[in-house]
N, C-alpha and C positions, 0 to 999 in steps of 0.2 A: 164796872161791867167787864172790862178786859182784865184778864188775870195772867200774871207772869208765872207760868208753870213750865218747868223744863221737861221735855219729852225725851226719854232715853231710847236710842235706836238699839234694837235687839239683833245684833249682827249674827248671832248663832242661829237665828230663825231663817236665815237665807233671804233671798229676794224673789218676790213674786211678780208676775205680769199683772194679774188681777187678784190681789189678796182680798178675801171676803170671809164673812161668817166666823169671827173669832168666838170660841166657846171655851170657858174655863172649866176644867175637870178637877174639882177639889181633891178627890181621893187619890189623884195621881200627881198633884202639884204641877199640872201641865196645861198649857194653852194649845188648843187645836184651832185650825183655820183651813180654808181652801185656797187653792190657786186655780181659778176657773178654767182658763184656756189650757193650762198644763194638765188638767184632769186629775188633780191630786188633792188629798187631804193630808195635812201636815201637822205634826205634833212637836212641841218644844217643852221638854221638862226643865222648868225654870231653874232649879237649884244646880243641876248637873250640866245644863246647856246641851243636853243630848237631843238631837233632832232625828225624827223618823218621818217617813212619808209613804203614802200608799197611792198607787196609780190605778185608774179606772179606764174602761173603754169609752165612757161618756164624760162630758163635763159635769162636775158636781158643784152646785152653787150654794146649797144650804143644807144643814143637817142638825140633828139633835140626838142625844143619847137616851136610851131607855135605862131602866134600873139594873139591867144585867151587863151593860157596857156595849150592847149592840147599838146600831145607828139607823135612824130613818133619815133618808136624804132625798132632796129634790134635785133631779138631774135633767138631762135633755128630754128624755122620752117619758118621764113619769116619776113616781115615788118608788124608792128602792129600800129594801132592808139590807144592811151592810154589816158584815163581820170583819173587824180589823184584827187580823192575826199578827203573830210575831213575824220578824224577818221581812217586813214590808209587804206581807201578803194580805190581800183584801179579796173578799168574796161578796158579790152583790146579786140580789134577786129582785125582780120587778114585782111590786105589790099592787100598784094601781096606776092609771094614767087618765088624764083628762082628754077631752076631745079638742085638740088644738085647732083653732079657727084659721091658722095661717102656717105657712112653712117657715122654717128657720127660727122656731121658738124654743125656749127652754124655761125651766124654773129659775127664779132669781133669789130674792131675799126670803128668809123663813126662820121661824122659831116656834117654840111651844107657848101656849097661853098658860095661865096660872094653874089650870086644871089638867094640863098635860096633853092637850090636843096639839098636834103639829099643824102649823099653818105655813103656806108658801104661795107665792104669786108667780105668774108667768109673764114673759115679755118676748117681743120680737128682737132678736139679737142685733139686727141692723138698726141702730137708733136713729140713723138719718131718715128712715121711712116714717118715723113718728106715728107708728101704727097703734091705735088705741084699742087693741084687741086683747090686751093682757087682762088677767083676772086673778083674784085671790081665792084660794081653796083651803078647805079644812080636811085634815086627815085625822079621824077621830080615834078614840081608844079601842074601838072595835075593828079598826083597820079599814074603815069605809071612807072613801074619798068623796067629798061633796061635789055638787055642781058649783058653778061660779057663785061665790058669796058676794063679792064686789067685782064689778066688771068695768070696762071702759078705761083701763089703765094703759099707759104707754110704757113706763119703766117703774114697775112696782118696787117699793123699798120701805124702809123705816118701820117695820113691824115692832111693836112693843106693847106692853100692858102696864097699867098702873099697879101699885102695890096690892090693892084690894081686888084687882082683876076686873073692875067694873068699867074701865075705860080702855078701849083699844086704839092704838095709834097706827097710822098707815100713811106713807108718803108716795108721791110720784116724783121721781128725781129727774125726769126728762126736762131739758131746757125750756120746753113750751109749757110746763106745768109748775114745778118747783113749789109744791104745796104739801103740807102735812095736815092730815085730817085727824079728828078725834071722833070716836063712835061710842055711844052708850053700848055696854056689852052685857048680855045675859050670861052669867057664869054657869048657870045650870044647863042651858041648851047650846051654849057656844055660838050665839047669834048676835052679830052687831046690829044695833038699832039706829037711833037718830045720829046723823052725821053732821059735823060742823067743821069749818076751817079752823085749825088750831094755830098754824103758823104759815104765813105766806113769805117765802124766802125772796120774792121780788123786792121786799122791803128791807132785806138784810143783805146777805152775801152768800154766794155759792148755791149749790143744789143739794136738797136734803136726801142724803144717802142713808146708809144703815144707822141704827140708833140703839140706845139702851135707856132704861129708866133706873134712877137711883132710889135709895131708901127714903128720900124726902118726897118721892113722887115726881121729881123733875125729869124732863125728857132731854137727853143728849143726842144731838144729831151731828153726823159728819157732814160738814159743808164742803162737798166735793167741788173741785176747781178753785176753791178759795183758801185751802190749807188751814181750815179752822174747825174747832169743835164749838158748837153753840148749845147752851143749856137754857131750856125754857121751863118756867114754873108751870104747875098744873093749870094756871090761868092763861097760859099762852104768852107770858111776858118773858122776853129775853133778859136773863140776869147774869150771864157769864159767857165770855168768849175767850177761847184759848187758841193761840197760834201754834201751828205744827210745822216741822221742817219739810214735810212733803205736801205737794199741792193738791193731791187727790185722795184724802182720807175716805175710806169706803164703809167701814163699820167699826163699832166699838163695843167692848164688853168689860164688865167689872170682874176682877179676879184677885188672886193672892189669898193668903191665909185669912185675912180680915176683910176681903172684898173691897179694899180701898185703893187698889191699883186699877187704872183704866187702860186696857190694851186697845190699840188702834191698828187695823190693817189699812194698807194703802195700795193704790194702783200706779203702775209705771206707765206714763203716757207714751204713745208711739213716737212722738217728736219732743225734743227739748227736755228730755228727762234729766233730772238731777241725780246725784249719787244717793239721795235719800228716798226718792220715789220707788215704791214697791216694797219697802221694808215694813216690819212690824215695830211699833213704838209702845212704850210703857210710860205712864205718868201718874202722879199722885195729885188728884184735883182737890183733895180736902173733904170729900164726901164718901159715903159708903154705898156700895151697890147692893143688889139683891141676888140670891142664888138663882141660877138658871133652872127652870123646871125640867125634869126628865119627861120624856114621852111616856104616857100612862098605859099604853097598850103593850101587848106581848108580840115582839117581832120574831119572825121565823129565823132559824139558824141558816144563814146563807151558805 
């Protein structure tokens, strides 16, 4: 079950406070991710090790590309359309916003389903409050933001879809929850149906943070606070565990020319941080990933 896989630290990527949302951009041979409190999207061109970053007025937590290279992003106050220009210049325009039920909230984890709808969830940033007012939203290809599709979440995380798109995964990474759920998913309407517990990390280790699904349909979750990657089969059985140099892995994504490299962002804790915490890592777990779907809608030029 435990696998010995060496994770390479990508020093050229720099060091984040809260690294999240790695996205592989195949046509650029580049990995993108965010540093949430730094209000930045970062890009690393893997072959040249050239690093670029774009700063924003709000924290950006999650994003996806459309087919033109523009970006839909979940930030503090809503969904934004973003243009990443050259010379570190970024422009953003607000597209939609939910009705936040509490102060101090923002979007958190997000990605596109297999049909290209962008999904993202909200949370109260002060996790010590354990406020179960977070919710999951759908931003469809017509640019319409749904009402809450799943509610009652404390720290929404772990969004992913099975290879056929018929199962949606969602986790709550708050210490009081530590659950990954699976939902039957209607691919035509973009509606999650029957919900079941897929993995209860109280029985394993860490908290289920960001995730990815591989070509075998297995679900990889970052076990935050445990310095581990956990791979669950579609039946919810743990079949692989990989140790990482950093204690707080936050999200993973497959990339590389053959989608056989797994990139992992990490968080730098406020106390007792090691030299590895906050860095991006790359490893080869012996399986292949799936291409990340583009947002299917047409984003405005910001």
